[in-house]
N, C-alpha and C positions, 0 to 999 in steps of 0.2 A: 336164366331164360329157358332153358327147357323143361324147369317147375314151375313157370309161368310166375316166378316170385321179381321178376326186375324191376314191375312194374308199382311195388310197393317197395322193393330195395333202394329205389331210383331216382322216386318220387322227390320232383324239384332243382336234379340235376340235369345241367344243360342239355341238349338232344345232343349234341358232338358228344356225350358221352355215351350214349344209350351207342349213337352208331359205331363210334371205337370199339361199344363192343362189342358189338354184333360182327363188326369185323373181322373182332379174334375172333372169334368164336367157330367163323366162317373158315379161317386157314388152319384148325389142328387136325393136322391127321385121320384119314378116315378112321382106324380103330377108337380112337377117344371121341371120336365124332357120332360114332353106332353104339359106344358106351352113353352120352348124351343122350341121344336118343332112348338110350330103352328107360336109365335113370327119368327122363319126363315118361316114360309109360308105365315105371313102377307109383310114382309118384300119382300120375290119374287115377291108377288103378286101386290105391292109398284111399284117394279123395271120395272113388266111387264108391267103395265099398266101407267106407265107418257107414258103425253104428252105433245109435245111442241109446243108455239104455233107458 
C-alpha cells in the first residue's frame, strides 16, 4: 500500500481483501508504521528522480 502497488497486485480481488489488508497495516506498531511511511517516501522519490537515457 505504501508503494502504491496495491491496486496492481490486488487487481480482481474482492473489496474485503483490500479492507483486511488496510486493517492489518493500520494495526502495526508505530515503529513499523514509520518504516512503511519511509518506504513509501523512498519509492516515491526514486520514481520522481528516474531518468531515461
